[in-house]
Each structure stands twice: as C-alpha cells, then as structure tokens.
N, C-alpha and C positions, 0 to 999 in steps of 0.2 A: 193733747202733748204737756209735756214738763223740757224744758229748751235747758235749763240749769240742769236736771235730771240727767238729760240726752249727755252734757259737757261732762260731768262728771263722768258716768260713763267713758267715755272718749279719754279723759286724764287718763281712770283705771288702766285702759286699754294700753296708753302708751307707756304707762309706767311699768307696765305687765313687759310688755317688748322687749323695757332698759333691764328690768332685772333679770330675766331671760338673757338676754345679751350678756348681759355681765356674769349671770353664772356658766354660759358657754364658755367666755375666755377665761373666768377664773378656772373653770374645771369644777363651780362647787353644784352638787346635783340640786342639793336642798336649795338654792337661787333660782335656782334652773324652775325645779316643781313650783315653787310660791309664784314664781311670773306669769308661767302659764295657768295659773287658778285663777290670778286677777283678770287674766285675759279671758278667763271662762266666764267669769263674775262678772267682765264686760257686756260680754255679748250678752248673757243671761237680761243684764236691766235693758238694754237693746231691742231686748225680742220680747218685755214688758212693755215697753213704753210703744211700740209697733203693734201691740193689740192694743192696748189703750188707746192709740188712733183710730183703730178701726173701731171700736165698738162706737168713740164718736162720731165718728163718719156715716156710723150706720144709722145713730140716733137721730144727726141733723138732716 
C-alpha cells in the first residue's frame, strides 16, 4: 500500500469533481467530461491499491 499513491488518487478525484462542477456551472461539456474522466481515473487507482493491499495480506 502506498499512501502517496492513494493521496494522489484522492487529489485527482477532488480535482475532477471541481472541474466537473465548473463545467456544469459554465455550461462547458468538455470541462465536465474531463472532470468525470479524472474521477474515473482516480477510482481505478484506488482499486489498484486495494488489489495490492489484498495481495500483500494474502502473502503475509
């Protein structure tokens, strides 16, 4: 488990939420889509870290 990688994923998720909200407010579909993509990327990073944690638990 890498706390640094989880923190980066959390930061990317927050950034994505803010960008999506900005796109919603301004009516810019590109910003909204990019924000949603960042959130999906962050979720994938968290899932990857969860798998790594489970593998480490099974090895120990």
